[in-house]
N, C-alpha and C positions, 0 to 999 in steps of 0.2 A: 661378576661383571657379563658374560652373556645373560645370566638371568635375568638383569636388571635392563637388559638391551631389549629383551622377548619382550618383559611388562610391561613398556613403554610401547614397544611397537602394537602389542596388544589392547595399551591404552589407548591407543593411537588409533586403531582401525575401528575400537569400537565409537568414536567420537566422529570420527566423522561419517557425514551426512553426504547425501546423494543431492544434489539441486536440479531441482524440475525448472526447466529453464522453459518448457511451453506454457507450464502452470503462471510462471512469472509473468511471461511477456502479454499472458491474458490480462493479466491482474493488472498491471502496468495499462494496456491498451485503455480496460473500463477506469481505469485510476483521470488518467486523460479526457477520455468522451467527456464524465463525471463535471470535471471542473471545468470544463470547455464551457459545455452546455448553464453552469452553474452561475460562468464568466457575463457569459450572453444577456442568459435570465435576470442575472444581476441588476446588468443595464441595461437594461427595459424597463426595467420598473423602476430601477433609481432614474432614469430620463422621463418614463413618464408620469411619475411622482411628483419631478421635483427635488429627489432629499435621496443625500448621499447614505443618509443613515439608514434606511430602507436596501439600498446597495449592498452596505455591508454586511447587512442582515442576511438578506436572499444569498450571499457570496459563501458567507459563514457557514451556513445550513445546507449550502452543498459541499462544500468543506468537509465538513463531521460525515456528512452522506458517503463522500470518498475514504474519508477515516475507518467509517465502518464496514465499505466494502472492501476494501484494502491489505487492513491489517488483518483480518482474518485469511483472508487469502494469501499473504504472507505466512501468518502462521499452521494452514496448512497444509503449503508447500515447505516448511522445511520440518515439517511431524513426517511426513510421510517420507 
């Protein structure tokens, strides 16, 4: 029974990772900045062109940019 507990503790220790709070905070700030900037730019483009379609296109591009920045940063913090 003790050997099973030892193996489980060993497995748990190997699976548990450390969280990089500083890196996650930086990625969160960048994502928030990109989303807010893309929202303002999308609003201005849509307002100037009087087109809701362009508003959603610009914001969608901003959202995809945010994913491109945020997902690799999240993977990097979880792998290190």
